[in-house]
C-alpha positions in Angstrom: 209.6 143.4 -139.4 209.2 146.7 -137.6 205.5 146.7 -138.6 205.0 143.2 -137.2 206.7 144.3 -133.9 204.6 147.4 -133.7 201.4 145.4 -134.3 202.3 142.9 -131.6 202.9 145.9 -129.2 199.5 147.3 -130.0 197.8 144.0 -129.4 199.6 143.7 -126.0 198.6 147.2 -125.1 195.0 146.6 -126.0 195.0 143.3 -124.0 196.4 145.2 -121.0 193.8 147.9 -121.3 191.0 145.3 -121.4 192.5 143.5 -118.3 192.6 146.8 -116.5 189.0 147.6 -117.4 187.9 144.1 -116.2 189.7 144.7 -112.9 188.0 148.0 -112.6 184.6 146.4 -113.2 185.4 143.9 -110.5 186.2 146.6 -108.0 183.0 148.3 -108.9 181.0 145.2 -108.2 182.8 144.8 -104.8 182.0 148.4 -103.9 178.4 147.8 -104.9 178.1 144.7 -102.8 179.4 146.7 -99.8 177.0 149.6 -100.4 175.3 151.1 -97.4 172.1 151.8 -99.4 169.3 150.3 -97.3 168.3 147.8 -100.0 171.8 146.5 -100.3 172.8 146.0 -96.7 174.2 142.6 -95.9 171.5 141.3 -93.5 170.5 137.9 -92.2 166.9 138.8 -93.0 166.4 141.4 -95.7 164.8 144.6 -94.3 165.3 143.5 -90.7 168.2 144.3 -88.4 168.8 141.2 -86.2 170.7 142.0 -83.1 171.9 139.6 -80.4 172.6 140.3 -76.7 173.2 138.4 -73.5 170.7 136.3 -71.6 169.9 138.0 -69.3 171.0 141.5 -70.2 171.7 143.8 -67.2 171.4 147.5 -66.5 172.9 149.9 -67.3 173.5 148.2 -70.6 169.9 147.1 -71.1 167.4 148.8 -68.9 168.0 151.4 -66.2 169.5 151.0 -62.7 166.1 151.7 -61.1 164.6 148.7 -62.9 162.9 150.2 -65.9 163.3 148.1 -69.0 165.2 145.4 -67.1 166.3 142.6 -69.6 164.1 144.2 -72.3 166.1 145.6 -75.1 163.0 146.5 -77.0 162.3 149.2 -74.4 165.3 151.1 -75.9 166.4 151.8 -72.4 170.0 151.3 -71.3 173.2 152.2 -73.0 173.6 149.3 -75.4 169.9 149.2 -76.3 170.1 152.9 -77.0 173.2 152.5 -79.2 171.5 149.8 -81.3 168.4 151.8 -82.0 170.5 154.9 -82.8 172.6 152.8 -85.3 169.5 151.3 -86.7 168.0 154.8 -87.4 171.3 155.9 -89.1 171.1 152.8 -91.4 167.4 153.5 -92.3 165.6 151.1 -90.1 162.4 151.8 -88.2 162.3 150.7 -84.6 159.8 148.0 -85.5 162.4 146.5 -87.9 164.9 145.8 -85.2 164.6 142.2 -83.8 166.5 140.7 -80.9 168.0 137.3 -80.2 169.8 136.0 -77.1 173.2 134.2 -77.0 175.8 133.2 -74.5 178.8 135.4 -74.3 181.4 132.9 -75.5 179.3 131.1 -78.1 179.0 134.3 -80.1 182.8 134.5 -80.4 183.0 131.0 -81.9 183.9 130.8 -85.6 181.2 130.1 -88.2 178.1 131.6 -89.6 175.7 133.7 -87.4 172.0 134.0 -87.3 172.2 137.6 -86.3 173.8 140.7 -87.9 175.8 141.8 -84.9 176.0 141.0 -81.2 176.8 143.3 -78.3 177.3 142.5 -74.7 180.3 144.4 -73.6 182.8 142.7 -75.9 186.3 144.0 -75.5 188.1 144.3 -78.9 191.2 142.1 -78.7 193.7 140.8 -81.2 192.9 137.1 -80.3 189.1 137.6 -80.9 189.8 139.5 -84.2 191.3 136.3 -85.6 187.9 134.7 -85.3 185.3 137.5 -85.7 185.1 141.1 -86.8 184.5 144.1 -84.6 183.1 147.5 -85.3 184.9 150.7 -84.3 184.6 151.2 -80.5 181.2 152.4 -79.3 182.4 152.7 -75.7 185.8 153.2 -74.1 185.9 152.1 -70.5 186.7 154.5 -67.7 188.2 153.6 -64.4 186.0 153.9 -61.2 186.5 153.9 -57.5 184.5 151.4 -55.4 184.2 152.0 -51.6 181.7 152.1 -48.8 179.3 155.0 -48.3 180.7 155.8 -44.9 184.3 155.8 -46.2 186.2 159.2 -46.0 186.9 158.7 -49.7 183.3 158.2 -50.8 183.0 161.9 -51.5 186.3 162.3 -53.4 186.1 164.8 -56.2 189.7 164.7 -57.4 192.6 162.4 -57.4 194.2 164.6 -54.8 191.5 163.5 -52.3 192.9 159.9 -52.7 196.6 160.6 -52.0 196.5 159.0 -48.5 194.1 156.2 -49.4 195.1 152.5 -49.5 193.8 151.3 -52.8 193.6 147.9 -54.3 193.7 146.5 -57.8 194.2 143.2 -59.6 197.7 142.4 -60.8 198.5 143.1 -64.5 195.4 145.3 -65.0 194.8 148.7 -66.5 193.4 149.6 -63.1 196.7 148.9 -61.3 198.5 151.0 -63.9 196.0 153.8 -63.4 196.5 153.9 -59.6 200.3 154.1 -60.0 200.5 156.5 -63.0 197.4 158.8 -62.5 196.2 158.7 -58.9 199.8 158.2 -57.4 198.8 157.6 -53.8 201.4 158.1 -51.0 201.1 154.3 -50.2 201.7 151.7 -52.8 198.5 149.9 -53.8 197.7 146.5 -52.6 197.8 144.1 -55.5 195.7 140.9 -55.8 195.6 138.0 -58.2 191.9 138.2 -59.0 188.9 140.6 -58.7 187.4 138.1 -56.2 190.4 138.8 -53.9 189.6 142.5 -54.1 186.1 141.6 -52.7 187.7 139.8 -49.7 190.1 142.7 -49.1 187.2 145.2 -49.1 185.2 143.0 -46.7 188.2 142.6 -44.4 188.9 146.3 -44.3 192.4 145.8 -45.8 191.9 148.6 -48.4 190.0 151.9 -48.4 188.7 151.3 -51.9 189.4 149.4 -55.1 189.9 150.7 -58.6 188.3 148.8 -61.5 186.8 149.7 -64.9 183.3 151.1 -64.7 181.5 148.0 -66.0 183.2 145.8 -63.4 182.3 148.4 -60.8 178.6 148.1 -61.6 178.8 144.3 -61.2 180.9 144.4 -58.0 178.5 146.8 -56.2 175.4 145.0 -57.4 176.6 141.4 -56.8 179.9 141.0 -55.1 180.5 143.5 -52.3 177.3 144.1 -50.3 176.7 147.7 -49.4 179.5 149.1 -51.6 179.0 152.1 -53.9 180.7 153.5 -57.0 182.1 156.7 -55.5 183.1 158.1 -58.8 184.3 157.6 -62.4 187.7 159.0 -63.1 187.9 161.8 -65.6 191.3 160.7 -66.9 191.5 157.8 -69.3 193.8 154.9 -68.7 196.8 154.5 -71.0 195.3 151.4 -72.6 191.6 151.3 -71.8 189.3 148.5 -72.9 187.3 149.3 -76.0 183.9 147.7 -76.6 182.9 146.9 -80.2 179.9 145.3 -81.9 180.7 141.7 -82.8 180.2 140.4 -86.4 180.8 137.2 -88.3 184.2 137.3 -89.9 184.2 139.1 -93.2 180.8 140.6 -92.8 180.7 143.8 -95.0 178.0 145.3 -92.8 180.9 146.4 -90.5 181.8 149.3 -92.7 178.2 150.6 -92.8 177.9 150.3 -89.0 181.2 152.1 -88.6 179.9 154.9 -90.7 176.8 155.1 -88.5 178.9 155.2 -85.4 181.0 158.0 -86.8 177.8 160.0 -87.4 176.6 159.3 -83.8 179.9 160.5 -82.4 179.9 163.6 -84.5 176.4 164.5 -83.6 177.0 163.9 -79.9 174.3 161.2 -79.7 176.8 158.6 -78.5 178.0 160.8 -75.7 174.5 161.7 -74.8 173.7 158.0 -74.3 176.8 157.5 -72.2 175.9 160.4 -70.0 172.4 159.2 -69.6 173.0 155.6 -68.7 176.6 155.3 -67.5 177.4 158.5 -65.7 174.6 161.0 -64.9 171.8 158.4 -65.2 173.7 155.9 -63.1 174.3 158.6 -60.5 178.0 158.4 -60.9 180.0 161.6 -60.2 183.2 162.4 -61.9 186.6 162.4 -60.0 188.8 164.9 -61.8 192.6 164.7 -62.3 
């Protein structure tokens, strides 16, 4: 009886060992399918990195603020275009093996299969979007910026102390409003508006000395919304909860891990910071306003 019991125990032990081995093999297959070896990358078209962006794509994201490479990501000019080619090189692609498509902003967020490997057009990483699509690690963390007129006494501000007596404006419920109250701390409470479009009207009416928005919005406001306005500076301090931009992928795409590894290399090497300095600060002529 004891022999029979011992035999059954050995059989069960062997079965368990075989099951464990099978599970181990399965994990190995998963790891292999998510390998970042060039030949095993999960791509829409083997050997080609297919990237989508907006239509049109504006400087300083694609092209420079002086017009070079405007709406031409293959020029490799502009912050996001530069990021793509830097990632591609890390993954093993030649520049000629990067191809570009155009999509609308919202259509790319819709659920379902994609005909591109990833999409970038200043997508903020949010919990709601992550229920539908996947994002890479952030490739850019937004800074706050001051928009005013060139003849304003605050146009030459070099520190937040220079703004203590300024009347500043921001949209309600935004990181920018928090930044004014918690970092700049002007002597006068900021004017608060429902929408960014109301900030435009306030600037035009002379109700505020300047407005605080994130840097990407500042580029748009000065180029399109408030004629004659300038970006006086980008704040050195980060907001408590800044927007983070990520590359957008179809839900469950294993390529995310490989791109994240590439981004980490670009951060460690200083290449990502170099691109930011070239196109979003120094290259954009944007001085820094210190704490």
